[in-house]
Structures are given as structure tokens and as C-alpha cells.
C-alpha positions as CSV (number, residue, x, y, z in Angstrom):
1,M,0.0,0.0,0.0
2,P,1.3,3.5,-0.8
3,T,2.2,6.2,1.7
4,Y,0.6,9.6,1.1
5,A,1.9,12.9,2.5
6,Y,-0.7,15.5,3.8
7,A,-0.3,19.0,5.1
8,C,-2.9,21.2,6.9
9,K,-3.7,24.5,5.1
10,D,-4.5,26.2,8.5
11,C,-2.0,25.1,11.1
12,G,0.8,23.6,8.8
13,H,0.8,20.2,10.5
14,A,2.4,17.7,8.1
15,F,2.2,13.9,8.3
16,D,2.3,10.7,6.2
17,I,-0.3,8.0,6.2
18,V,-0.5,4.6,4.6
19,Q,-3.7,4.2,2.5
20,S,-5.0,1.8,0.0
21,F,-5.6,3.0,-3.6
22,S,-9.4,2.6,-3.0
23,D,-9.4,4.7,0.2
24,S,-10.7,8.2,-0.1
25,S,-8.4,11.2,0.6
26,L,-8.3,12.7,4.1
27,T,-10.0,16.1,4.3
28,S,-9.6,17.2,8.0
29,C,-6.5,17.7,10.0
30,P,-6.2,15.5,13.1
31,E,-4.6,18.4,15.1
32,C,-6.9,21.4,14.4
33,Q,-9.7,19.9,12.1
34,G,-8.6,22.3,9.4
35,A,-8.6,21.6,5.7
36,L,-5.9,19.2,4.4
37,R,-4.1,19.1,1.1
38,K,-2.3,16.1,-0.4
39,K,1.4,16.8,-1.1
40,F,2.9,15.3,-4.3
41,N,6.6,14.6,-4.5
42,S,8.8,13.8,-7.5
43,V,9.1,10.1,-8.3
44,G,12.5,8.6,-9.1
45,V,12.3,6.3,-12.1
46,V,14.8,3.6,-12.4
47,F,15.0,1.5,-15.7
48,K,16.5,-1.8,-14.8
49,G,18.0,-4.2,-17.4
50,S,19.8,-3.6,-20.6
51,G,18.6,-2.1,-23.9
52,F,17.0,1.2,-22.7
53,Y,19.6,3.4,-24.1
54,R,22.0,3.3,-27.1
55,T,25.0,3.8,-24.8
56,D,24.2,0.6,-22.8
57,S,26.8,-2.1,-23.1
58,R,25.4,-5.0,-25.1
59,D,26.6,-8.3,-26.4
60,S,29.0,-8.0,-29.4
61,K,27.0,-10.5,-31.4
62,G,23.8,-8.4,-31.3
63,S,25.4,-5.0,-31.7
64,T,25.1,-3.1,-35.0
65,V,26.8,0.1,-33.8
66,S,30.5,0.3,-34.4
67,A,32.8,0.7,-31.4
68,A,35.0,3.4,-32.9
69,P,33.7,6.3,-35.0
70,A,34.9,6.5,-38.6
71,S,37.3,9.3,-39.3
72,S,36.5,11.7,-42.2
73,T,40.2,12.5,-42.9
74,P,42.7,9.8,-43.8
75,A,45.6,9.3,-41.4
76,P,49.0,10.6,-42.7
77,A,51.2,8.0,-44.2
78,A,54.5,7.2,-42.4
79,P,57.6,8.1,-44.3
80,S,59.1,4.9,-45.8
81,A,62.8,4.1,-46.0
82,P,64.2,3.2,-49.5
83,A,64.4,-0.5,-50.1
84,P,67.9,-2.0,-50.0
85,A,67.7,-3.1,-53.7
86,A,66.7,0.3,-54.8
87,A,69.5,2.0,-52.9
88,A,72.1,-0.4,-54.4
89,A,70.8,0.2,-58.0
90,A,71.0,4.0,-57.6
91,S,74.8,3.9,-56.8
């Protein structure tokens, strides 16, 4: 069963109570009998398991995304030394 937070509009008394989904909301403050309001908090959402995001690690057999991005410019070639046969023929 969920826990609901209430606050009194008149005296400011705040409290939590466990209620069923089918129970009606409380309307009067237990301290001063003033009007109550239900407080809503942000809910943290946690996605468990793999496959929710593209950046999740996956098995390599099922992956279609390459691991390294392709470069748009070619890498510079390393300077090559003359072959020994070419050096002997030039002399």
C-alpha cells in the first residue's frame, strides 16, 4: 500500500499515512480539524535491465553500432625508407 503525505492548510501540520488505492483522501487535520491538502513529491524512475539506451553495453553479437567512430580524414602515411635493392641500384 502506498504512503501519502498530507499538510494542513490552516496550522501547517504535516504527516504521512499509509492508505489503499481505494481509500478516499483525508479532508480534515487530526490536530486542528482544518482543511488538508495532499502533497505530491517527484518520483524517481529507475530503468533496470539492458537495452533502454543506445549507450548501454550490449553483447557484441547483437550490436550493430561500431565501437570506434569513422574518421573523415585519412591518417597521414608514415615516411618509408628506401628498399635496399633500390639503394644499391642508384649507386
